[in-house]
N, C-alpha and C positions, 0 to 999 in steps of 0.2 A: 483902217484895220489891217493887221498883218495878214497877207494872203495865205499864209500857211495854216491859218485857223479857218476851218470850214465845217459845215454841218455834216455830221455822220448819223445816218439813221440806224436805230437799233430795234430789232424785233425779238420777241420772246415766244418760245414754244414750250409746251409740256409734252415730253415724249415718254412712252411706256417702256419701263425697264422689265424685260421678261423674267429675270430671276428674282426680282423683289415684288413684282406685280404692282409697283407704284409708278407715279409719274416723276420725271426728272426735268428740272428747268434747264433749257438750252437756249442761250442767247446768241443772236447773230448781229454782228456789226458790219454794216455795208459800207463800201468805199464811196468816196465823194462822187456825185453825179451818177450813182448806180441807176436811178430811175430815168435819167436823161439818155445815158449811153446804152440804149437798148440792144445794140448789136455786139456789145462787149461782154466777154466771159472772164472770170477771175480765178486765180489760184485761191486755195482755201487753207487757212491755218486753224488747227484745232488745239484748244487749250484745256488742260485738266484744271481742277480746283477753280471752277468758274467764279465762285464767290470772291476770290482774292484778286481777280484780274482787272476789273473795271472800276470799282469804287472803293475808296478807303473805308467808308462807313460800313461796308459789308465784310471787309477783310478780317481774317482771323487775327492778324497782327496789328490791325488798325492802319495799315498802309498797303495800298494796292500796287499792282504791277504798273500802274499809270499807262495802260495801253492806249487809251484815247489821246492823251497828250503826246505820247511817243509817235503816234501816226500823224498828228496835227503838226508837230514841231519838226518833223523830218520828212518833208514832201518828196525828197529824193528816193525814199523807200517805195518799192513797187506797190501798186494798189493790190489789195487782197480782200477777200471776205474772211472775217475772223469769227470763229464759233467757240463759245465758252461753255463748257459742260460742268455743271455744278458737281461737287463731291457729295457723298452721302452722309456727311456729318460723322456720327459715331462709327459708321461702317467704312469710313475712308481708308483706314489702315488695312482692312480686308480686301477692298476693291483694288487698291493700287499695288498689291503684291501678288504676283502670279504663283508664288510658293509660300507654304506655311513657314512661319518663323517662330522659333521657340528659344528663348534665352535660358540656358541652363543656369540654375541657381535662383531663378525667379519663378516660384511655383505659380502655375496658372497663367503665366504670361505667354499667350500664343495668339497670333493673328495671321492674316494672309490667306492666300489660296483662292480668292475670288477674282484675281486679275484676268484669268482666261475668259470668264463670263463677262467681266466689264469690257474687255477688249472686243468681244463679240457684239456687245451692245453698241459700242462706238462705231464699229465697222459694218454691222449688219442692220442697225436701226438708224443711228444718227447720220452717218455719211450718206446712205441712200436717200434719206429724207432731204438733206441739204442739197444734194445733187439734183433732186427732182424739183425742189421748191425754188431754187435760185440758179442763176446763170454761172455755173462753176466750170472751171477746167478740172475735170475729175480724175485725170490721169495721175500716175505716181509722181512724176516730176513736179507737178503743181499742187501736191498735197503735203502739208507740213504739220508737225505736231510738237508742242512744247509742254514741258512739265517740270516741276521743281520738287525737291525732297522726294517723298514717296511718289509724287507725280512724275519725277524724273525716272524712278524705277520702272513705272508702268510705260513710260515713253520708250525707254530702252527695250523693254520686253516687246512692246507692240512694233517697234521699229524692226525687230527681227522676225516676229511672227507674221507681219504684214508687209514685208519688204517689197512685194509686188504692187502695193497700193500706197505706201507712204515713202516719199522720196527725200524728205527733209526733216531732221530731228533737232530740237533744242533741248538739251539735257542739263538742267540747272541743279547743282548741289544734290545730286542723286544720293539717296541713302541705300545704295545697292549693296553695301557691306552687310546689310541685314540678312541677305541670302546669297552672298557672293559665290559660294561653291555651286549652288544650284544654277545660278545664272551662267557661270563659266561653262558648266557641262552643256547647258542649252546652246550657248553661243558656239561651242566647239562643233556641235552637230550641224550647224547652219552654214550654207555657202553664202558668203556675204555679197551684197550688191556693191560693186566698185564705184558706182555712180551716186550712191546715197550720200547726201550732205549732212554732216553731223557737227553741231556746235556744242562743245562741252564746257561747262563753267563750274568752278568750285572756288570757294574762299578759304583763306587760311584760318579763319576763326569760326568755322561751321560748328553746329551742335546747338540744340535748343533743350528746353527742360524735358521734353518727351524723350529725346535721345538718351538723356542721362539715366532714365529709368530702364533703358533697354540694353545698355552696354556699360560695363565697368571699366573698360580700357580707355585708350586715348581716342576719343571720338573724332577730334579734329583731324588727327592723322588718318583715321579710317576713311573719312570723306575724301581726303586727298589721294590716298592709295587706291581707293575704288575708282575714282575718276581717271587716274593714270593707267590703271589696269584696263579700263574700257578703251582708252585711247590706244594702248598697245595692241589690244585684241582686234580693234578695227584695222590697224595697219597690217598686222599679221594675217588678217583675213582677206587682204587685198583691196581694201578701200583706198581709193586714190588720195594721196596726201593733200592734194589741193582741195579735197572735199571735206577735210576735217579741220576744225579749229579747237584748240585747247586753251582756255583762259583760266589762269590761276590768279586770283585777286588778293593781294596782300592786305591783311587786316579786315577782310570782308566777313561779316557775320552771316547767320543762316536766317534770312528774312526777305520779305518782298521788297523792301527798300533797296537792298543790295542787288536783287535780281532786276528790278526796274531800271537800275543804272546801266545794265548791260543789254537791255532789250533792243534798243535801236541797232546796235552792232550785230546782234543775233539776227534780226530781221533782214538787215542788209545782206548778210552772208547767205542765209537760207534762200533769199529771193534773187540771188545774183544771176542765175541763168533763166529766170522767168521771162 
């Protein structure tokens, strides 16, 4: 048997979400030999859209991020604890946007504004629980977060709001164009952490059916422009160039299959200094 394939233990928790008063599924994937290596602590990677990360049968698109195969097939990647936080289904678009978004010309089309509360849930409920329950390296440098599409939006926001606690960000196909001006104003007011590591990914064929109901213009260009804007803002804010990767993938669409293809490179980059 290929030595790269090994057993990974997964545990499931149901954590209380204060602003909905409901439970939320949070799953934890433990590194190889976690039970045996009792003296070892591990960095932690937090994933949004937990339903799309582990298993294709659960995924919105029918294709997952292939996280488990990525870890198994790339044993050179640093060991880490991975935490996947489920989205809230119909309320996903509200939770993953820190600002309200309203497209003029589409009556009644408004969402967003719950991102601050969701961020508090992750950082004040989920992270303390994980740090208490597991052997984590809980400091900023060893705490990473990855999200895609609107999950990329909330990753960008939380990466600014919690710079003192999140040292590594993976921002995939962010739909930040939905509230670009509000994000820009927020970012301008922040003093950026020059040591934060940020992996930015965007494809040239982004946009899904939902996007087309939200914007009448060139959505593909909007994704690219928004990612480039974020890249420039990080540099202008003093983030070390060595700590930023910008990947633009020719012909890549807006789905988990495209993101899965980039995941090993992202994990290598984020964990480079662990």
